[in-house]
C-alpha positions, 0 to 999 in steps of 0.5 A: 107262875103260870097264867092259869094261877092269876086271880082275874082282875076283872073278877074283882071289878065286877064283885066290888061294884056290888058293894058300895062306893068305896069298893069300886074305887080300887079293884085293880090294885086289890087284884094285884095284891091278891095275885101277889099273895097267890104267887107266894102260896102257889102249889103244884095243885090247881090253886084256890083263890087266896083270901083277901085280907084287911092288909091287902085292902089297906094297901089298895086303898092307899094306892087309890088315895082313899081311906077304908074304915074297919067295918067297911073292910069286913063288908068288902071281904065278905062280898069279894069272897061270896061273888068270885064265882060270878066272874068265873061264870062269865070268863067261861063264856070265852066271849068272842071279839064280835060280841058287843056290850048291851049298850049303844053309844049315841053321839047326838045331843038332845033335840038333834034332827037327822035327815033320813030322806035319801036322794040320788048322788050328784057326781062331778062330770069327769072325762078322762083320757086313757094314757099310752101306758096303763101304769100312768093310771096308778095315781088316777082318782076314782072319778077318772078311773070310773069314767075310763072303765064305764066307757070301756077305755080300760078293763077291770082286769087290766087295772087289777093286774096293774095294781097287783104288779105294783103291790108286789113291786113296792111291798118289799120297800113299804111293807103294806101288804098282809095278804094279796087276794089275787084269785078273788080279785081276778074273778071279780075283775072278769065278772065286772068286765062281763057285766059292763059289756052287757050294759050292767054298770053298777056305778063309779066303783064298778071294776075298781081295785081296792084294799082292805085294812086287815081288821075287816073279815074276808071269807077264805083269807086270814084276818090277822088284825096285824098281830102275832098270834092271830096270823092264821085266824080265819073268819068265815064271813065277809065284813058288811063293808066288804059285802057292800063294796062287792055289791058295788062291783069293786075288786078287792086286791089285798088285805093291807097292814095295820099296827098290831090290834090297831095301834101304830104301824108296827105289825107282826111282819115288820113296819109299814113305811111312808112312801115319801120317806121309807126311812119313816113309818107310815103312822097308823093304825091304818098304816097299809091303806094310807101307804098303799093308796099314796103309793098308787098301789090301789084305787082306794082303801078302807081304814078305821079310826078310833083315835087318829087311825085314819087321820094320822097315816093320811097326814104322814102319807099325803092321802085324803081320808074321811072319818065318818060320823060315828054310827054312819058305817056299820062295823059288823065283821070288823075287829072291835077295839072300842065299841063306843069310838070305832069308825070305818072310813075311806082313805083315797087320793081325793075327796070325791073319791071318799064320797063315792066310796062312802055312798056305797058303804053307809047305812044300817045293816041290822047287826051293828046297833050303833048304826043310824038310819041317816042320809048321805047326800053327795052333791059335787055341785053343792053351793059351798060358798053359802056355808058358814066356816069357823076355824079353831083360832088357838090351834093356828097360833104359835106354841108358847115356849115351855120352861126348861127343866131346872138344874137340880143341885148335885146333878149327876153327869148322867142326869145332865146328859138326859136333861140336855137331850130332852132340851134338844128334843124339845127345841127340835120339836118346836122348830118343826111345829113352827115350820109347819105352822106356815102351811096352816096359816097359808091354808087360812089365807087361801080360804080367805082368797076363795071368799071364805069369811072365817069365824074364830071358834074354840073347843069347849074347855074340857079334859079330853085326854083324861076322858079318852082313857075310857078307850083303853078301858074298853080295849082291855075288856075286848082283849081281856082273855088275851091278857089273862092267857099271857098270849099278849107276849106274842105281840110285836111291841112290848113297851110301856106305851104298847097294848100289852102294858096298856091292857094290864094298866087299864085293869086298874081303871074303876067302873065308877071312873069309866062312867064319870068319863062318859058323863064328861063325854056328854058335856063334850058332845053338847059343847062341840055340837053347839059350835055347829049351831054357829058354823057348818064347817070348822077348819083345824090343824090335824095334829091337835086337841081337836083329834081327841075331842072329835073322836070322843064326840063322834063328829066327822072329819076330812083330812086333806094333803096341804103341800110338801115341806121344802128343802129348808124344812128341819130334819126329822129325828134320827129315830121315828118313835111313832109318837109324832105324826108330823116329824117332818123332813124335806119333801114330806107331806103336811095336812089340814083337817075339816070338821063337820056336824053329825051326819053332815058328812056330805056337806063337809066333803063338798067344802073340803073338795072345794079347797082341794080343787083350789090347791091341787095338793092331792095331785102330788105323788111320791117318786117311787120308780127308783125306790122300787128298783133299788 
């Protein structure tokens, strides 16, 4: 059956929404049955839509767990038949990825006040020493590099060439580059050096080489979204974030990998790797930015997060990531996945690096209507000791043992083998979690030793995972035409948890349930915002329920390295499925997450920086020399 013969599931979703409460509960199921009927009656001529029958409605209703009366079925049939042409008209528009819905998500609860009065940033006073070998600057922080460039101790051209060499040297091992932007970069670097020589210094990013997650459009270069079928896509306009970093004098050296359409670390060129253990993936979807930054191949990078895509690879690769408040950074020119959850943010080596990048990219652009006029007050000298600090107490407790799968009477040898494998896997997972918990508890002890009075808090008790299903419903709409055309077969990953199947699955997600999830999301926003009336900062474990909750509510997060696992760490599983960001293994990083109130990102960064300076874990770097030569 050709893709053109498929009856559009989205058509039924829109049509049934006009027909009352019963009709919107099962459009996906009804579509599937109609499509099957169409397949059975397909001819060599352009097929007409198959008639919707009472039997189809009965089957769809059973799937949805409802009952439809006979008179209601007749109403549904009439309506579905009458309004099919409406969806056809919308489908013929071929809506591009850049067109957002006519609604704007606002993460603020009622009565929230946002500071809009901007003040000059206060950066740390950093004086760096130029090493004998420029390669020794590969892991320098943004303040250190900025000081050397400003004082003309190193040129932007030399830095750019050094990072380009490292990108070329380590990409065969780590697979973090989609395309180098070498010609553009060298032109920018020469311009930066000329400007600085004339006394036209633009600020701490001037002359510093950076990498962009390849969902950001860059004029003159492919913007592939990491996905098969999009390898040669060219968007003839720079993303706003790229424009702003150009204006700050930063030098774009590479478009870095992302998992296909912003999922995981598999892209059409392979799998991006963790520089601490290249046998593992780097996690995703900001796979390339985290891997390249942690490997000392860019000064900083820009990633994005919808549900963990900055946090997860920062954790796996030992980078420092800032996921800003939703609506702080414009997404114009970036691939849309979920209009109400997508966020752009920096992945760097240190927290102040993130603050310096954020200073250059935040604020409304007039195009992304979700972006709010709010101030980012970076002050490296902020008196963080006055901040009220909470911690999600339950996340730092030991996991409760889960009951084992009971032995079924008459269990076959194959079933026994599967059950025992699941038991071993669960035991290994618990061992890894228990080992990593010592780092979480050590972090709390360290904070107390810094004079922080930790206040126990808990997330509001809500079904966050169920609410987050709306993300994939939005994504299915974003890539509606990809699904209907059958081009989703070009994507690298085709499992039941990958985009092609998820996009199809979420065609079954009714409009009513999407709206109900948004209403539940309102409860989450109000509940979590109430916590930030009690505290200014919340300390959390990185791989926990807070990741889902705060992405739904739009609160900012800073993810920082929190040490390396020792030689006694449980061994990682033989296969990295990508399902667990903290699969562990000796010598690999762990992380800690700090959460803040809406648009209090600068205050959040100031506290995270204090912890980072007190621990120094961000100064640990993977040993890549021998890896790159092997």
